Structures are given as structure tokens and as C-alpha cells.
C-alpha positions as CSV (number, residue, x, y, z in Angstrom):
1,M,-60.2,-19.7,44.1
2,C,-61.8,-16.3,43.5
3,F,-64.7,-15.5,41.2
4,P,-64.8,-11.9,40.5
5,L,-68.1,-10.1,40.9
6,L,-68.9,-7.9,38.2
7,G,-72.5,-7.0,39.1
8,G,-73.9,-10.5,38.5
9,L,-75.0,-13.4,40.9
10,L,-73.3,-16.6,41.7
11,A,-75.8,-19.4,41.8
12,G,-76.2,-23.2,41.8
13,Q,-77.2,-24.6,38.4
14,H,-80.0,-26.5,40.6
15,D,-83.2,-26.4,42.2
16,N,-83.3,-26.0,46.2
17,Q,-86.3,-28.5,45.9
18,R,-84.6,-31.1,43.7
19,E,-82.3,-33.6,44.9
20,R,-78.7,-33.4,44.2
21,P,-75.5,-34.5,45.6
22,P,-74.8,-33.3,49.4
23,P,-72.5,-30.5,50.1
24,A,-70.4,-30.5,52.9
25,R,-71.9,-30.1,56.6
26,P,-72.4,-26.6,57.6
27,I,-70.0,-25.3,60.2
28,Q,-70.9,-23.5,63.4
29,V,-70.4,-19.7,63.5
30,T,-67.7,-19.3,66.1
31,F,-65.5,-16.2,67.1
32,P,-62.1,-15.9,68.8
33,S,-62.0,-15.9,72.7
34,L,-58.9,-14.2,73.9
35,N,-57.7,-14.5,77.2
36,A,-55.3,-11.4,76.9
37,P,-52.0,-10.7,79.1
38,Q,-52.0,-7.9,81.5
39,P,-50.0,-5.1,80.0
40,S,-47.1,-3.0,81.6
41,V,-48.1,0.5,81.9
42,S,-45.5,2.1,83.8
43,P,-42.7,1.4,83.4
44,P,-42.5,0.0,79.8
45,P,-42.0,-3.8,79.6
46,A,-38.6,-5.1,80.5
47,R,-37.7,-6.4,77.0
48,W,-37.9,-3.0,75.7
49,T,-34.9,-1.7,77.8
50,E,-33.1,-5.0,78.5
51,S,-32.6,-6.1,75.2
52,P,-29.5,-4.2,73.2
53,T,-31.5,-4.5,70.0
54,H,-35.1,-3.5,69.0
55,G,-37.0,-6.2,71.0
56,I,-40.4,-6.1,69.3
57,A,-38.4,-6.3,65.6
58,A,-36.1,-9.1,67.1
59,H,-39.0,-11.1,68.1
60,F,-41.3,-10.7,64.8
61,L,-37.9,-11.6,62.7
62,G,-37.9,-15.0,64.6
63,L,-41.5,-15.7,63.4
64,K,-41.2,-18.3,60.6
65,K,-44.6,-19.6,60.3
66,P,-48.3,-18.6,61.8
67,S,-48.1,-21.2,64.4
68,D,-44.8,-19.3,66.0
69,V,-47.3,-16.4,67.1
70,S,-47.6,-16.8,70.8
71,L,-49.0,-15.1,73.9
72,D,-45.4,-13.8,74.1
73,T,-46.1,-11.8,71.1
74,L,-49.2,-9.9,72.6
75,T,-47.1,-9.6,75.7
76,L,-44.4,-7.6,73.9
77,L,-46.9,-5.6,72.0
78,N,-48.2,-4.4,75.5
79,V,-51.7,-3.6,74.3
80,S,-54.5,-3.4,76.6
81,F,-57.7,-5.2,75.5
82,H,-61.0,-3.8,76.6
83,P,-64.3,-5.6,76.7
84,E,-66.7,-5.5,73.6
85,T,-69.1,-2.2,73.7
86,D,-71.6,-0.4,71.8
87,F,-71.2,2.3,69.4
88,E,-72.0,4.8,72.1
89,G,-69.3,3.4,74.1
90,L,-66.8,3.0,71.3
91,L,-67.2,7.0,70.5
92,G,-67.6,7.7,74.2
93,S,-64.1,6.4,74.6
94,V,-63.0,8.9,72.1
95,S,-64.8,12.1,73.8
96,T,-68.2,13.0,74.5
97,A,-68.6,15.1,71.7
98,A,-67.8,12.3,69.3
99,Q,-71.2,10.9,70.4
100,A,-73.0,13.9,68.9
101,H,-71.8,12.5,65.2
102,L,-73.8,8.9,65.9
103,P,-77.1,9.2,63.9
104,P,-80.3,8.9,66.1
105,K,-82.2,5.7,65.8
106,S,-85.1,7.9,64.7
107,W,-83.4,8.4,61.5
108,L,-84.4,5.0,60.1
109,D,-87.9,6.8,59.9
110,P,-88.3,8.8,56.8
111,P,-87.7,12.4,57.2
112,E,-90.8,14.7,57.5
113,Q,-91.8,16.8,54.5
114,G,-91.9,20.4,54.8
115,V,-89.8,20.3,58.3
116,S,-86.8,22.5,58.2
117,Q,-83.7,20.2,59.3
118,P,-81.0,22.1,61.4
119,S,-78.7,21.1,58.4
120,D,-80.9,22.9,56.3
121,L,-80.7,26.1,58.1
122,I,-76.9,26.1,58.9
123,P,-75.0,23.8,56.3
124,T,-72.4,21.8,57.9
125,L,-69.2,21.3,56.0
126,L,-66.6,18.4,56.3
127,C,-63.0,18.7,56.2
128,N,-62.9,18.2,52.5
129,G,-65.3,21.1,51.8
130,R,-68.4,18.9,51.0
131,K,-71.6,19.3,52.7
132,A,-72.2,17.1,55.6
133,P,-74.9,14.4,54.7
134,D,-78.2,14.7,56.4
135,H,-81.1,12.7,57.5
136,N,-82.5,12.5,54.2
137,D,-79.3,10.8,52.7
138,Y,-78.9,8.5,55.7
139,Y,-82.7,7.3,55.2
140,T,-82.1,6.9,51.6
141,R,-79.4,4.3,52.2
142,A,-80.6,2.7,55.3
143,K,-83.9,1.7,54.0
144,E,-82.6,-0.7,51.5
145,L,-81.0,-2.8,54.3
146,L,-84.3,-3.0,55.9
147,F,-85.5,-5.4,53.1
148,A,-86.0,-9.0,54.0
149,N,-83.3,-11.2,52.5
150,E,-85.5,-13.5,50.7
151,D,-87.2,-10.4,49.0
152,A,-83.8,-8.8,48.1
153,F,-82.4,-12.0,46.6
154,S,-85.6,-12.6,44.5
155,N,-85.6,-8.9,43.4
156,L,-82.2,-9.3,42.0
157,T,-83.4,-11.7,39.1
158,R,-86.8,-9.7,38.9
159,M,-88.9,-12.5,40.2
160,P,-90.7,-11.0,43.0
161,I,-92.3,-13.7,45.8
162,G,-95.9,-13.8,45.5
163,E,-97.7,-10.1,45.1
164,K,-95.1,-8.1,46.9
165,V,-94.0,-5.1,45.1
166,V,-90.8,-4.9,43.3
167,L,-87.9,-3.2,45.6
168,R,-85.7,-0.8,44.4
169,L,-82.1,-1.4,45.1
170,A,-79.5,1.2,44.3
171,H,-76.9,2.3,46.9
172,F,-76.5,-1.3,48.3
173,R,-77.1,-3.3,45.3
174,K,-73.7,-5.0,45.0
175,F,-73.9,-5.7,48.8
176,W,-77.0,-7.8,48.2
177,E,-75.5,-9.3,45.4
178,G,-72.4,-10.3,47.4
179,L,-74.8,-11.2,50.5
180,D,-76.4,-13.7,48.1
181,N,-73.5,-15.0,47.1
182,M,-72.3,-15.6,50.8
183,A,-75.6,-17.5,51.4
184,Y,-74.8,-20.3,49.0
185,Y,-72.1,-21.3,51.5
186,W,-73.8,-20.2,54.9
187,N,-77.5,-20.0,54.6
188,N,-78.5,-23.5,56.1
189,S,-82.1,-22.8,56.7
190,L,-83.4,-25.0,54.2
191,D,-81.0,-27.7,54.5
192,Q,-82.5,-31.4,54.2
193,Y,-80.1,-34.5,54.0
194,I,-81.8,-37.2,52.4
195,P,-80.2,-40.9,53.4
196,P,-79.6,-42.8,50.3
197,N,-81.4,-45.9,49.4
198,P,-80.4,-48.9,51.7
199,A,-80.2,-51.2,48.3
200,D,-77.3,-49.0,47.4
201,C,-75.4,-48.7,50.6
202,T,-72.4,-50.7,51.3
203,D,-70.7,-51.6,54.7
204,N,-67.3,-51.1,53.3
205,N,-67.1,-47.5,53.6
206,N,-66.7,-46.8,57.4
207,N,-65.0,-43.4,57.1
208,N,-68.1,-41.2,56.8
209,A,-70.0,-40.5,60.0
210,N,-73.7,-40.1,60.0
211,F,-75.8,-36.8,60.1
212,V,-79.8,-37.1,60.5
213,S,-81.6,-34.9,57.8
214,K,-83.9,-32.2,58.5
215,P,-87.6,-32.7,58.2
216,P,-88.7,-31.1,54.9
217,S,-89.1,-27.4,55.1
218,S,-92.7,-26.3,54.0
219,S,-92.9,-24.5,50.8
220,P,-96.2,-23.0,49.5
221,N,-95.1,-24.0,45.9
222,D,-92.5,-25.0,43.8
223,E,-90.7,-22.3,42.0
224,E,-88.6,-22.9,38.9
225,P,-85.1,-22.1,39.1
226,R,-84.1,-18.3,39.4
227,K,-82.2,-17.3,36.3
228,K,-79.6,-14.6,36.3
229,A,-80.6,-11.5,34.8
230,K,-78.3,-8.3,34.3
231,T,-80.9,-5.6,34.5
232,E,-81.3,-2.2,35.6
233,P,-82.9,-1.1,39.1
234,A,-86.8,-1.1,38.9
235,A,-88.6,2.1,38.0
236,N,-90.8,1.5,41.1
237,D,-89.5,3.1,44.0
238,T,-92.2,1.9,46.5
239,T,-90.2,0.2,49.5
240,S,-91.3,-2.6,51.7
241,L,-89.7,-1.6,55.1
242,S,-89.3,-5.0,56.9
243,R,-87.8,-4.9,60.5
244,G,-87.9,-8.5,60.8
245,S,-84.4,-10.8,61.3
246,A,-83.5,-12.8,58.1
247,G,-80.8,-14.6,57.3
248,A,-78.5,-17.5,57.8
249,G,-78.7,-18.9,61.2
250,S,-81.4,-16.5,62.4
251,E,-84.8,-17.3,60.4
252,K,-86.6,-19.9,58.5
253,L,-86.9,-18.9,54.8
254,T,-90.5,-19.7,53.9
255,K,-89.5,-19.9,50.1
256,Q,-86.3,-19.3,48.2
257,P,-86.1,-20.1,44.7
258,S,-83.0,-21.3,43.4
259,I,-80.6,-19.4,40.8
260,L,-79.1,-20.0,37.7
261,S,-76.0,-18.3,36.5
262,S,-73.5,-18.6,33.6
263,R,-70.7,-18.0,36.1
264,A,-72.0,-21.0,38.6
265,L,-70.0,-22.8,40.9
266,P,-70.7,-26.5,40.8
267,A,-72.2,-28.4,43.6
268,R,-69.9,-30.8,45.6
269,I,-70.3,-34.1,44.3
270,A,-67.8,-35.7,46.8
271,P,-68.4,-36.5,50.6
272,A,-66.8,-33.9,52.9
273,K,-63.1,-33.8,53.7
274,V,-63.4,-34.9,57.1
275,P,-65.7,-37.4,59.0
276,W,-69.2,-36.2,59.7
277,E,-69.2,-36.3,63.5
278,N,-71.9,-35.2,66.0
279,N,-74.4,-37.7,64.9
280,M,-77.9,-36.9,65.9
281,Q,-79.2,-40.5,65.6
282,S,-79.9,-42.6,68.3
283,A,-77.4,-45.2,69.3
284,S,-79.6,-48.0,68.6
285,E,-80.1,-47.3,64.9
286,K,-78.0,-48.7,62.6
287,P,-75.5,-45.9,61.3
288,V,-76.4,-44.7,57.4
289,D,-73.9,-43.7,55.1
290,L,-75.0,-40.2,53.6
291,S,-72.2,-39.4,51.5
292,K,-73.8,-41.3,48.8
293,G,-77.2,-39.7,49.4
294,S,-78.9,-36.6,48.3
295,Y,-79.5,-33.1,49.1
296,K,-82.2,-30.4,49.2
297,G,-81.6,-26.7,50.2
298,Y,-79.6,-23.6,49.5
299,R,-76.2,-24.2,50.1
300,I,-73.5,-25.6,47.7
301,G,-71.0,-25.6,50.1
302,N,-70.0,-24.8,53.6
303,G,-68.4,-21.5,55.2
304,M,-64.9,-22.9,54.9
305,D,-65.4,-23.6,51.2
306,M,-66.4,-20.2,50.4
307,P,-64.0,-18.3,48.3
308,E,-62.3,-15.5,50.5
309,G,-63.1,-12.9,47.6
310,Y,-66.7,-13.2,48.3
311,R,-66.5,-11.8,51.8
312,L,-64.4,-8.8,50.7
313,E,-66.8,-8.0,48.1
314,C,-69.8,-8.1,50.3
315,V,-68.2,-6.0,53.1
316,R,-66.7,-3.5,50.8
317,A,-70.1,-2.9,49.2
318,F,-71.5,-2.5,52.7
319,V,-69.0,0.1,53.4
320,E,-68.8,1.9,50.2
321,P,-72.3,3.8,50.2
322,V,-71.7,5.2,53.7
323,A,-68.0,6.3,52.6
324,W,-69.3,7.8,49.5
325,A,-71.7,10.0,51.3
326,F,-68.5,11.6,53.0
327,G,-66.2,11.9,49.6
328,V,-64.4,8.8,50.9
329,T,-63.5,6.0,48.6
330,L,-62.4,2.3,49.2
331,V,-58.9,1.8,47.3
332,P,-56.5,-1.3,48.3
333,H,-53.0,-0.5,48.9
334,R,-51.0,0.3,45.7
335,R,-47.7,-1.2,47.4
336,P,-47.4,-4.1,49.6
337,P,-48.9,-3.1,52.9
338,V,-45.8,-3.8,55.5
339,L,-45.2,-2.8,59.0
340,A,-42.0,-1.2,59.7
341,L,-40.3,-2.5,62.9
342,G,-36.9,-1.0,63.0
343,H,-35.0,-2.7,59.8
344,V,-37.6,-5.4,59.8
345,R,-40.5,-5.1,57.1
346,F,-43.3,-7.1,58.2
347,P,-46.1,-8.1,55.8
348,V,-49.6,-7.5,57.2
349,R,-53.1,-8.2,56.1
350,M,-55.2,-4.8,55.0
351,S,-58.1,-5.9,52.4
352,T,-58.8,-2.3,51.4
353,V,-58.5,1.2,52.9
354,A,-61.0,4.3,52.9
355,W,-59.0,7.4,51.6
356,R,-60.2,11.0,51.1
357,G,-60.4,12.2,47.5
358,P,-58.4,15.8,47.0
359,Q,-60.2,18.8,46.3
360,D,-58.1,19.8,43.3
361,R,-59.7,17.6,40.5
362,M,-56.4,17.6,38.6
363,R,-54.6,15.7,41.4
364,A,-57.6,13.4,41.5
365,R,-57.4,12.6,37.9
366,Q,-53.7,11.8,38.5
367,G,-54.8,9.2,41.0
368,W,-53.9,11.2,44.4
369,M,-55.6,10.1,47.5
370,E,-55.4,11.7,51.1
371,G,-55.2,9.6,54.3
372,P,-55.8,6.9,55.5
373,V,-59.3,7.3,57.0
374,L,-59.7,3.6,58.0
375,G,-59.1,0.2,57.2
376,V,-61.0,-2.7,56.2
377,Q,-59.5,-6.4,57.2
378,C,-61.5,-9.4,55.7
379,R,-60.0,-12.8,57.1
380,A,-61.0,-16.3,56.0
381,D,-60.5,-18.0,59.3
382,A,-63.7,-20.2,60.3
383,A,-64.4,-22.8,62.9
384,F,-62.4,-21.3,65.8
385,G,-61.5,-24.0,68.4
386,S,-61.9,-27.0,65.8
387,T,-58.0,-27.6,66.3
388,G,-58.4,-28.0,69.9
389,D,-56.7,-24.9,71.0
390,L,-58.9,-21.7,70.8
391,Q,-56.4,-19.4,72.8
392,A,-53.7,-20.3,70.1
393,E,-56.1,-19.3,67.0
394,S,-57.4,-16.3,69.1
395,V,-53.8,-14.9,69.9
396,L,-53.0,-15.3,66.0
397,D,-56.2,-13.6,64.9
398,A,-55.5,-10.7,67.4
399,V,-52.0,-10.3,66.0
400,R,-53.3,-10.0,62.6
401,E,-56.0,-7.4,63.7
402,L,-53.2,-5.6,65.5
403,G,-50.8,-5.5,62.4
404,G,-53.5,-4.1,60.5
405,M,-54.2,-1.3,63.1
406,L,-50.5,-0.3,63.6
407,L,-49.9,0.0,59.7
408,L,-52.7,2.6,59.6
409,A,-51.2,4.5,62.9
410,Q,-47.6,4.4,60.9
411,E,-49.2,5.7,57.8
412,R,-51.5,8.5,59.6
413,A,-48.0,9.6,61.5
414,R,-46.3,10.5,58.1
415,E,-48.2,13.5,57.9
416,G,-45.8,16.5,57.2
417,R,-42.8,13.8,56.7
418,V,-40.7,12.7,53.9
419,E,-39.5,9.1,53.5
420,K,-36.2,8.1,54.0
421,R,-35.3,5.3,51.9
422,G,-32.9,2.6,53.0
423,G,-29.3,3.6,52.4
424,Q,-30.1,6.9,51.3
425,D,-26.8,9.3,51.7
426,K,-25.0,6.3,52.6
427,W,-21.7,5.6,51.1
428,W,-22.6,2.2,49.6
429,T,-25.3,4.0,47.5
430,T,-23.3,6.9,46.3
431,K,-19.6,6.1,45.8
432,Q,-18.7,3.7,42.8
433,R,-16.3,1.1,43.9
434,W,-14.8,-2.2,42.7
435,G,-13.5,-5.1,44.5
436,G,-10.8,-6.1,41.9
437,G,-12.0,-9.8,41.8
438,P,-10.9,-12.3,39.3
439,G,-12.7,-12.0,35.9
440,G,-13.3,-8.4,35.9
441,E,-16.2,-6.2,36.3
442,V,-19.4,-7.6,35.3
443,G,-19.6,-6.8,31.3
444,D,-15.9,-5.2,31.2
445,G,-14.0,-7.7,29.7
446,T,-11.7,-10.3,31.7
447,G,-9.4,-8.1,33.6
448,A,-8.5,-8.6,37.2
449,S,-8.1,-4.9,37.9
450,D,-10.2,-1.9,38.2
451,A,-8.6,-0.5,35.0
452,P,-10.8,0.6,32.5
453,S,-11.8,-2.1,29.8
454,Q,-12.0,-1.9,26.0
455,D,-15.4,-1.5,26.0
456,H,-15.0,2.1,27.2
457,T,-14.0,3.9,23.7
458,P,-14.6,7.4,22.9
459,K,-17.2,6.0,20.5
460,T,-19.0,4.3,23.1
461,D,-18.8,7.5,25.3
462,E,-20.4,9.6,22.6
463,K,-23.1,7.0,22.1
464,L,-24.2,7.2,26.0
465,A,-23.9,11.1,25.9
466,I,-26.4,11.2,23.1
467,K,-29.7,12.3,24.7
468,P,-32.7,10.0,23.7
469,R,-35.2,11.5,21.3
470,L,-38.7,12.3,22.1
471,G,-40.0,9.4,20.6
472,S,-40.6,6.8,22.5
473,K,-39.3,4.0,19.8
474,D,-36.0,6.3,19.4
475,R,-35.1,6.0,23.2
476,K,-32.5,3.7,24.4
477,K,-33.1,1.0,27.0
478,P,-30.7,0.6,29.5
479,N,-28.9,-2.7,29.4
480,P,-28.4,-5.1,32.3
481,V,-24.6,-3.6,32.7
482,E,-26.0,0.1,32.9
483,I,-28.5,-1.0,35.5
484,W,-26.1,-2.9,37.5
485,K,-23.7,-0.3,37.7
486,T,-26.6,2.5,39.0
487,L,-26.2,3.3,42.6
488,R,-29.4,4.1,44.4
489,P,-31.1,3.8,47.7
490,G,-33.5,0.9,48.1
491,N,-37.0,1.1,46.6
492,P,-39.4,3.4,48.4
493,L,-42.4,2.0,50.6
494,W,-44.5,5.1,50.4
495,D,-46.9,5.5,47.7
496,P,-45.8,8.7,45.9
497,K,-49.1,9.8,45.1
498,I,-50.7,9.7,48.6
499,A,-50.5,12.7,50.7
500,Y,-50.5,10.8,54.2
501,E,-52.6,12.7,56.8
502,A,-53.7,12.0,60.4
503,I,-57.8,12.6,59.2
504,G,-60.0,13.2,62.0
505,K,-57.3,13.8,64.5
506,D,-58.4,16.1,67.3
507,R,-56.9,19.6,66.4
508,V,-59.2,21.7,68.6
509,V,-59.2,21.2,72.4
510,E,-62.3,20.0,74.1
511,W,-61.9,21.5,77.3
512,D,-64.4,19.6,79.2
513,D,-62.9,16.3,78.4
514,V,-59.4,17.4,79.6
515,S,-58.9,17.3,83.2
516,H,-55.4,19.1,82.9
517,T,-55.6,22.9,82.0
518,T,-51.9,23.5,80.9
519,P,-51.3,24.2,77.2
520,E,-48.6,21.8,77.3
521,V,-50.6,18.8,78.7
522,K,-53.5,19.6,76.3
523,F,-51.0,19.4,73.1
524,R,-49.7,16.4,74.1
525,L,-53.2,14.7,74.6
526,L,-54.0,16.2,71.1
527,M,-51.1,13.9,69.8
528,V,-52.7,10.9,71.0
529,R,-54.3,9.1,67.9
530,K,-57.5,7.3,67.3
531,I,-57.2,4.5,64.8
532,F,-60.6,2.7,63.4
533,M,-60.7,-0.5,61.2
534,I,-63.7,-2.6,60.0
535,S,-62.7,-6.4,60.9
536,S,-64.9,-9.1,59.3
537,L,-65.0,-13.0,60.1
538,N,-67.6,-15.3,58.8
539,H,-70.4,-13.2,57.8
540,H,-70.0,-10.6,60.4
541,I,-68.3,-7.2,61.1
542,S,-66.9,-5.5,64.0
543,I,-65.5,-1.9,64.3
544,L,-62.1,-1.7,66.5
545,K,-60.8,1.7,67.7
546,L,-57.2,2.0,68.9
547,R,-55.9,4.6,71.0
548,I,-52.2,5.1,70.7
549,H,-49.5,7.3,71.7
550,P,-47.2,9.0,69.1
551,L,-44.4,7.8,71.2
552,Y,-45.3,4.2,70.8
553,V,-45.3,4.7,67.0
554,Q,-41.9,6.2,67.3
555,Y,-40.5,3.2,69.1
556,L,-42.4,0.7,66.8
557,T,-40.9,2.3,63.6
558,D,-37.5,3.3,64.9
559,G,-36.8,1.2,67.9
560,T,-35.9,4.6,69.8
561,L,-37.4,5.0,73.4
562,P,-37.8,8.7,74.6
563,K,-34.9,10.3,76.6
564,E,-37.4,11.7,79.3
565,P,-40.4,9.8,80.6
566,P,-43.6,11.4,79.1
567,A,-46.3,13.1,81.1
568,E,-48.9,10.0,80.3
569,A,-47.6,7.0,82.1
570,D,-49.6,4.7,79.8
571,W,-48.0,5.8,76.6
572,C,-46.3,2.6,76.3
573,S,-49.6,0.5,76.3
574,P,-52.4,1.1,73.3
575,K,-55.8,0.6,74.5
576,L,-58.1,-1.5,71.9
577,H,-61.9,-1.0,72.2
578,R,-64.2,-3.0,69.8
579,T,-67.9,-3.9,69.1
580,R,-69.6,-6.6,69.1
581,W,-69.7,-8.9,65.8
582,Y,-72.6,-7.6,63.7
583,D,-74.5,-10.3,61.3
584,L,-74.7,-9.1,57.9
585,F,-77.6,-11.7,57.5
586,D,-79.7,-10.2,60.3
587,V,-81.9,-6.9,59.5
588,N,-81.4,-5.2,62.9
589,D,-77.8,-5.8,63.1
590,R,-76.9,-4.6,59.6
591,T,-78.7,-1.4,60.4
592,E,-77.0,-1.0,63.6
593,A,-73.8,-1.5,62.2
594,M,-74.4,1.2,59.5
595,R,-75.5,3.6,62.1
596,G,-72.2,2.9,63.9
597,L,-70.1,3.3,60.6
598,W,-71.9,6.4,59.8
599,G,-71.0,8.0,63.2
600,V,-67.5,7.0,62.8
601,M,-67.2,8.3,59.3
602,A,-68.9,11.7,60.6
603,Y,-66.5,12.1,63.3
604,L,-63.4,11.4,61.2
605,M,-64.4,13.6,58.5
606,R,-65.6,16.4,60.6
607,A,-64.2,20.0,59.8
608,Q,-61.6,21.4,62.3
609,E,-59.7,24.7,62.9
610,K,-56.1,24.0,63.4
611,L,-54.8,24.9,67.1
612,D,-51.8,27.0,66.2
613,H,-51.8,29.1,69.0
614,L,-51.5,26.1,71.2
615,M,-48.9,24.2,69.1
616,A,-47.0,27.6,69.3
617,N,-47.2,27.7,73.3
618,S,-46.1,24.5,73.6
């Protein structure tokens, strides 16, 4: 169940210092650990050429449930997985010039007043005509991520802790609200499980295991429950820049008041769904049933109980301030995202997508968008390895990530093309026909032939020939018979109000990065596309980059292999690079993640000149 976040806070109706029914035991933060198969670089995989049909499409058509995804699926996709790297290595794998778009770490310090920046002397423009954001724009946003978690959470309800100044949350206010909602499921720093009274315990319930409570966390004073307050940001702009780590699993909150909300999720009053294992008590002690005990702390559930929408809202609110600085908006697909595999349409997961707004204001008001720029994929999977087969879970998660990135590659490859709908220009969508079965055509009497029925009278034909009036009430709505008789191709899959474009694709040759000097080879290298996507698990994010050749996208979409082997021997094996997982509860991790995201957006939205002369020579 998903609770919409409309600027308010989710809070339990309880104080973290008062005893209440215990929530489910916290889960350990784990991530996929994939042992990827070795791809076939040259020649392509044998199943691509030996199979009489589209090998990838036939395989995905046979997938009926998630457990059917196996290592053979990754082998067929033939993707090369590379080790995790930092943002310098991620952008360095694109080109050496791409690293120049990564902000220096000194931008976390306030810009010096009166010192002219290079952007002030020569304004740099983006591909949408906007001025590129500078050091001041970066610092204005980044300083809001340097706040300690407990300070920002208390500031949301205008209840500062102690004598600390009131913080100003502007660009990342929704992010802090979403992070506070996630903390009610992931922040176990104040957990204190209290055993029940021995007089109330019974020996009949043997289904629950044991769990030793943590020692009480020292708190200077007992705060009254935090109350929800929808307020405007405080006028005081004094900022407290705390670079310490704060968050779930990375700190001990010294003081954390609880929250009160009219849209609260009640605490769990029942024991956990699975037995509490890993008892920390010694074997000599008698097992104690804690399902009927009490609890003090911050959580109202564990990570597996958290609604999936909270993660999406938090990650979206983290990306939006950076995207808005470059004139990019986050909008989910207005049509179901499906991956085209020949004649197979395979649904994939894509939480939201970053699109560039058109420069024409009229088109922008009409809902037009350009792109996509990059994608965001949030998954609710948690506790990897709990089923006993970490490899199978990791393969399934990798296929889900690849499905989203291949969808972005297909959408970016639609630049300059027109959609060909299923059955377009085919005889079965243009020629009227009737099989002559018993009972007559639908709605045309009971005759057994294709002769015109009595319903086709001149009076009826004249009625159909009358044009509808301008008024909506006078317009004739087609009846089911007329709809059934209408011949047309299949429904379109492309969004009619999206100008598909490979934003950020190299259009100018970087001569120092190209070993070959012939224009033909350089133009082929320009065609190689780089797809970026933000992946989220638990309360972490990671940025992925997929280097994919257009011939691979063509085979994936149409099932046609190139007639002649291309110059690039590894065209059939896309290369996947990714960063490590950055914890949004950790100050250093989220500031570094914003720095890398800023560099990726700056690289994709850079202004370029079209290389017309090179395209003509090739």
C-alpha cells in the first residue's frame, strides 16, 4: 500500500521513549552479488545465428514468472559487466573530456564573494539554450545535504534540538521529508526491545524465537512527540554545515523526538511474520518470548514493510533539484514502458525518466518533452540472499536493471524516425472482408452471406453522412458495430508528444580519444551510445552507464543481424559500468552522489555542434 506524499510527514502516533508493541525485527542491508558469465565478443553468440527465429525474443517469450530468469538470460544478452568504480572512473570510461564536467570537491565550500568565476566571464550554454549552472548554484543545493539527519528531521516540524539555529530547507525539502519517512523503517539506531513480564509469558507459543534487547540509549531529556506542521521554510538562512555521518546503520542518534501526523501508519501490534532467529542470548538462558513484549525506538516496521512509494519519492526528490538546475524535469512514462524484442513486447520497470523541456513555450504548455536524458529505477527487493540462493536473486535484479537501460537505448535510438505501428499498410488493416459464417456479420441481421442487410437503408446512410456539429453534445458517438468495422493498425507504443532524441550523444570527435584517424571509423564511434540510469535499492542509489552499439539495438528491436561484420568487433557485447552504492542516510555518501549526478547531467546537457561534414564524408 502506498501513501502519497503531499508535502507532509509520515509519523507514528507514539513517542520513541514510550513503550509500545514491538515492530518487526530490522533486516540487514544487503546487495546483489553477481557472478556474471563471460560474454562472447567476436563472433556473436551462437544462439543469435543458429536459431531460425529471434533468439532473444524467443527466450523472453518463454519467461512466465520471475523464477524463470536464469544465468542463461544474461548469457543470451551478452553484456559485459565491469567492477564498481567511482565517478571519475565512470565518466572516464566515456571520454577524458567528460571528467571535466564533474564538479571539484572544493565546490562544497562557499564561493568567495567578489571573485569572478570563469562562468561569469564567458557564459557557458547548455544544449537547451540555458546558462550552465555554476559554483554558486551547486553550493546552494549541496549545503542542504550537509545537515545532520536529526537536525533536518526536527526542522521539518520547527522543533530545533537544543539551542541550534533553525535550518533552511528549500531545494531538498521534499527529499528530507521522504528520508524521514524511510527512517521509520530503516533507522534502527534507537531500537530497544523489552522482554515481557515473566508472569505474562506462556510456554505454549514456541513459534517465536528470541531477541535480546539493546541497552537503553542515553537521552539528555525526554521530548514530547513531534507534531506535524505544514509550514513555510524559515526565514533565517543561517546554515549549520555538519559533515558528520548521520543515518541508519552509520550513527547513534543522541536525541530523536517522535512525530505526530494525521496521516500516520499504525505500529505493528502483531509479531513478525517469520520467527525471530539469530538469538543473541546465551544457550544457558531460558528462551523469552518477545512477541508480547514492548519496544522503544524510532521504527514502526522494517525495510521489507516499507511501502515502495516512499523510496521512489525520496530518490525522485534527491534527483529533481539537480535536474531542475539544467532545465530537466522528471516525468514517468505516459504509456506502459515495454521493451521491443522483435514481435514481443516485454514489460520492464522504469520508475521515472528525466526529460528535457522544449524551448518553445507553446509546445511546453502542450506537454511536449524531449529525450530521454536518463532514467530512474527503484526496486523494492530487500534482504538479498535470505532465500538461500543469492546468485539467482542477483541475476534477476541484473536483468531488471538491463531491461530498463535497454528501453532507454531504444527510445534514444528513435531520433529522426517515425513509428511503424503493428500491421501498418498490411491487407488485414486496410481491406474490408467478411468470412460469410452463419449468423451474418455483427449487427447486420441474420443472413449467412456477405450481402448488405436491411440496416443499410438510404435513410441510415444519409444519417451517417451527416457531419457532426461543433457542439460536443450534438456529436454522434460511434456504436459498437461501427467501432468493430473500423480497420486500423495496432495501438501506437511511442508517446506522440515526445520528440525522441539521444541527448548527450557525441556529435564532435574528440581526437585525443580516438586511435583511428579515418572519418569513417570516427563516425562509427560517434554512433556508440552511452545510456545512464539511477538504480535504487534499500536506502541507497547507484549510477549505471551502458555503452551500447546501434547495431546491437537494431538486432534487439528487429532481430536483424548486420550483413557485413562491423569494424568494431565488440559491437555485440554492451559494456555496463556502475558506481558503488551510496547511502542516502550518510552525509558524505549523499553529497558525493550529488556531485556525481551533477557531473553526469552536465555532460549529457552540454552544448555541441553537429558534425555535418564528418557525416557527409562517411
